[in-house]
C-alpha positions as CSV (number, residue, x, y, z in Angstrom):
1,M,-0.8,0.8,-13.9
2,K,-2.3,3.8,-15.0
3,T,-3.8,4.6,-11.8
4,L,-0.4,4.1,-9.5
5,I,1.0,6.9,-12.7
6,A,-2.1,9.0,-12.4
7,C,-1.5,9.2,-8.7
8,G,2.4,10.5,-8.8
9,A,0.9,13.7,-9.0
10,A,-0.8,13.2,-6.0
11,L,2.2,11.5,-4.3
12,A,4.4,14.0,-4.7
13,A,1.5,16.7,-3.0
14,S,1.8,14.2,0.0
15,L,5.5,15.0,0.6
16,A,4.6,18.5,1.1
17,I,2.7,17.4,4.4
18,G,6.2,17.3,6.2
19,A,7.6,14.5,8.4
20,P,5.1,11.5,8.4
21,A,4.4,9.5,11.5
22,L,5.3,6.1,10.9
23,A,2.2,3.9,10.3
24,D,0.3,6.9,9.1
25,C,-2.1,5.8,5.5
26,F,-3.4,8.4,3.3
27,A,-6.0,8.0,0.4
28,I,-4.3,9.0,-2.7
29,P,-6.7,10.7,-5.4
30,E,-6.1,9.6,-8.8
31,E,-6.8,13.1,-10.2
32,A,-3.7,15.3,-10.2
33,G,-4.1,18.7,-8.2
34,T,-6.2,17.0,-5.5
35,Q,-5.0,17.0,-2.2
36,P,-4.3,13.6,-0.6
37,T,-6.6,12.8,2.8
38,H,-5.1,11.6,6.0
39,L,-6.9,7.9,7.2
40,E,-7.2,9.1,10.6
41,G,-6.7,6.1,13.1
42,F,-6.6,3.6,9.9
43,R,-3.3,1.5,9.9
44,V,-3.1,-0.9,7.0
45,R,-0.6,-3.4,9.4
46,E,-3.4,-3.6,12.4
47,A,-6.0,-3.8,10.1
48,A,-4.8,-6.3,7.7
49,A,-3.5,-8.5,10.5
50,R,-7.3,-9.3,11.8
51,P,-8.4,-12.9,10.0
52,G,-10.2,-12.6,7.2
53,P,-10.5,-9.8,4.1
54,L,-9.5,-6.5,4.9
55,Q,-12.2,-4.1,5.5
56,L,-11.0,-0.5,4.3
57,P,-12.6,2.5,6.1
58,P,-14.8,4.7,4.1
59,L,-12.6,6.4,1.2
60,P,-13.1,9.7,-0.5
61,E,-14.6,9.5,-4.1
62,G,-11.5,9.1,-6.9
63,T,-9.2,7.5,-4.5
64,G,-6.5,5.7,-6.8
65,A,-4.4,4.5,-3.9
66,I,-3.4,3.8,-0.4
67,L,-0.6,5.5,0.9
68,C,1.3,3.9,3.9
69,D,4.0,5.8,6.2
70,R,6.9,2.9,7.4
71,E,10.0,2.3,8.4
72,S,10.7,0.3,5.3
73,V,9.2,-0.2,1.8
74,V,9.2,-3.9,2.3
75,P,5.7,-5.3,2.2
76,D,4.3,-6.6,5.4
77,R,2.9,-10.4,4.9
78,N,-0.9,-9.3,4.5
79,D,-0.5,-6.5,2.8
80,F,-2.0,-8.3,-0.2
81,K,-5.2,-7.4,1.8
82,V,-5.1,-4.0,0.3
83,L,-4.8,-5.4,-3.2
84,L,-7.7,-7.7,-3.1
85,Q,-9.6,-4.5,-2.4
86,G,-8.8,-3.6,-5.8
87,M,-6.8,-0.8,-4.6
88,P,-2.8,-0.3,-5.1
89,L,-1.1,0.4,-2.4
90,M,2.3,2.7,-1.7
91,I,4.5,2.1,1.1
92,R,7.0,5.2,1.7
93,S,9.9,5.2,4.2
94,G,12.8,7.9,4.6
95,T,12.5,11.5,5.3
96,P,10.8,14.3,3.1
97,E,13.9,15.5,1.8
98,D,14.9,11.7,0.4
99,P,11.9,9.7,0.2
100,T,12.2,6.0,-0.9
101,V,8.1,5.3,-2.4
102,L,7.5,1.8,-3.2
103,S,4.0,1.0,-5.3
104,I,2.2,-2.3,-5.3
105,G,-0.5,-3.7,-7.5
106,I,-2.2,-6.4,-9.4
107,Q,-2.4,-6.2,-12.8
108,D,-3.6,-8.7,-15.4
109,G,-3.7,-11.0,-12.2
110,D,-0.3,-10.7,-11.6
111,Y,1.5,-8.2,-8.9
112,A,2.9,-5.3,-10.5
113,I,5.6,-3.4,-8.5
114,G,7.2,-0.6,-8.6
115,V,9.8,2.1,-7.5
116,M,8.0,5.3,-7.8
117,M,10.6,7.4,-6.0
118,G,14.4,6.8,-4.6
119,S,16.2,3.4,-4.8
120,L,16.1,-0.1,-2.9
121,S,18.9,-1.7,-1.6
122,D,20.2,-5.2,-2.6
123,T,18.5,-6.2,0.7
124,E,15.2,-4.4,0.4
125,R,15.0,-5.8,-3.1
126,A,15.5,-9.2,-1.2
127,D,13.3,-9.0,1.1
128,L,10.6,-7.4,-1.0
129,I,10.7,-10.3,-3.3
130,A,10.4,-12.9,-0.5
131,A,7.5,-10.7,1.0
132,V,5.3,-10.8,-2.5
133,E,6.3,-14.6,-2.6
134,G,4.5,-14.8,0.5
135,F,1.6,-12.8,-0.4
136,D,0.1,-16.7,-2.5
137,D,0.6,-18.4,0.8
138,G,-1.4,-15.5,2.6
139,I,-4.4,-15.8,0.3
140,D,-4.3,-19.2,0.8
141,E,-4.5,-18.8,4.3
142,M,-7.4,-16.3,4.0
143,E,-9.6,-18.3,1.9
144,R,-9.5,-21.7,4.3
145,W,-10.1,-19.0,7.3
146,M,-13.4,-17.8,4.9
147,E,-14.3,-21.7,4.2
148,E,-14.4,-22.0,7.9
149,N,-16.1,-18.7,9.2
150,P,-18.9,-18.0,6.5
151,Q,-20.4,-14.3,6.8
């Protein structure tokens, strides 16, 4: 959880970048005062939809989390692949003036979820719970795929 808290200052700095394009992703540094790095051409949704483990692009040293801008903070079915790479995922939606930011990580073997900015509607909360409950099924599917397709 330290990583997610430490990334908060960099996250706030990323809001100053302006209106993000949906699906844009950024490497959020752990160190306060360091600017986020736009991950040009990398889309978690597209990369995680491919079979097998997620292949992250080269990340700047000291990256503490991946932040993606989307139309909703509810995680996608394959977002667990980011977490399995040891990297927390932040999902941001809304406007620069009124953002909602959800953080998802793994802490002590459990999913650690927090709302860093804004709030969730009851529908978003229910959809979030359903999405995270589906992560374990996705992990099982990926493990089967890896057994059938050894690297």
